[in-house]
FIZA-574435 format. One record per atom (N, C-alpha, C): x, y, z. Coordinates in pm, whole numbers, plus 50000, padded with zeros to 5 digits. Example, Ala and Ser with C-alpha at 12.3 -4.5 7.8 and 13.67 -1.06 7.14 Angstrom:
2
513194943150780 512304955050780 513204967050780 512854977550708 513674989450714 512905000350787 
% end
This chain:
98
876155390729914 874975390830004 874725375430020 874415370830139 874085356430167 872595355530215 871855347730154 870495345830207 870365334730297 869775336130411 869515325130507 868015323330517 867595310230501 866255307430505 865955295530599 864785295230648 864305284530740 863275276830668 863275263330664 862285255230591 861575246130695 860335242430669 859515232430735 859515219730642 860105209830690 860085196730610 859485185430704 858775176730634 858355164530695 859515157030746 859335149230851 860485141230900 861035131030793 860115127730705 860405117430602 861365124630504 860905136530461 861775144130373 863045148130430 863155151030554 864455154930614 865335143130619 864825131530648 865565118830655 866155115130511 865345117330409 865735114230274 866995124030237 866715136730274 867785146230238 869035143330318 868925139930439 870115136530520 870835124130460 870065114230411 870665103130352 871415106930231 870815115430138 871525119330020 872715127830052 872625136930153 873825144730189 874855134930241 874575125130317 875565116030367 876205108730252 875445104530146 875985097330038 877135104529960 876935118329961 878035126629891 878985132829991 878845128630123 879725132430226 879695147130267 878535154030264 878455166330315 877215167830406 877175178130482 876095180330584 874835183430511 873645182630578 872455185530536 872305199830481 872775210130555 872645223630514 873425226230379 874615220030374 875385222930251 874745215630134 874135204130153 873545196930051 872235204330007 871545209630097 870195217430060 870645229829986 871745236630022 872135247829953 872515245629811 873315234629798 873795229929672 872635227029579 871615220129636 870405216129545 869625228929507 869465238329611 868755250829573 869595259929465 870795258729477 871625266229377 871455260329239 871415246729233 871285239429108 869825242229052 868805242529136 867355246029098 867305259729034 868155269029099 868035283029057 868855286628937 869665277128895 870655279928783 869895278728652 870275286428547 869685286228415 869805271128367 868955267528283 869095253828212 870315253028138 870995240928145 872185238328073 871925235827932 872725239827839 872585237827695 872895222827665 872445218227552 872695204727507 874165201627505 874925212827450 876395210027438 877055208727578 876575216227683 877045214827814 876885200627859 875645194627841 875305181927888 875995170827811 876155172027683 876495161127604 877855162527522 878495174127537 879775175927468 879895171627329 880615161427295 880875156927156 879645152527086 878665146527161 877415142427106 876775154127042 876565165827115 876005177927067 876685182426945 878015182426940 878765187126819 878425177226706 878305164726715 878045155126615 876575158326570 875755161026656 874205164426631 874265176226541 874925187026580 874945199426518 875415197126371 876585189926352 877185187326229 876205179626129 875345170826197 874475162326107 873315171226061 873005182126123 871935190526080 870635188326171 870755178726260 869625174726344 869385186026451 868185189326468 867825200826571 867895193626703 867855201926807 867795197026940 866525188826972 865315194326906 864075188126919 864075175126850 864705174126737 864815161126666 865735150526750 866775156226810 867575147226888 866835141927018 866065151427077 865295148027194 864265137127155 863585138327045 862605128127001 863265114926970 864475115726910 865245103426880 865555095827012 866175103727107 866625098327230 865465093027311 864315098427306 863055093727370 862695081027308 862675080127182 862365067427110 863335056627145 864595060227148 865595049327192 865475045027333 865175054027418 864855050727559 863695040427573 862635042527503 861425033927504 861905019927448 862745020627336 863055007827272 864025000027380 864905007027444 865875000827539 864994994627658 864045002027707 863224997027814 862404985027777 861814985427641 861124972727593 862004960827583 863334963327538 864234952227524 864524946727664 864804954927765 865094950727891 863914943627951 862674947727928 861484941227987 861344927727914 861634927127794 861504913527720 862604903727777 863734908427809 864774899827870 864354894828000 863774903628079 863284900628223 862174889728205 861254891728109 860224881928076 860754867928050 861774868227961 862364856327922 863004848828045 863704856028127 864304849628249 863234844528340 862204852728360 861044847628448 860374835528398 860124836028266 859404824028213 860364812028196 861614813628196 862594802328186 862834796828320 862654805228433 862924800728565 862084787628603 862554780528678 861814768328724 861354772328854 860054773528879 859394777229000 858884764929069 859084764329207 858634752729277 857014751329277 856554739029276 855164737429277 854624739729423 853484744529424 852904747129570 851994735929599 
% end
């Protein structure tokens, strides 16, 4: 059974979807169908998403919640490090006097 639906989108949303579809080389309808299929799919497991990393996590005894907390902490640390580097570059740049 195939479901056919009709959607009302703003011109801006349609343009963004068309651009995303073009980036992957498919038409708008195919892209929208693919995205709706993805949204309707059950959530993927940690192992599906990370493969060997999930296996190593499991062997270490770390739970998925502990891993998620660790990765969140590392993400914030990486962002802070990147921001500090950008600040250094900005502060070291010679700006013209006005």
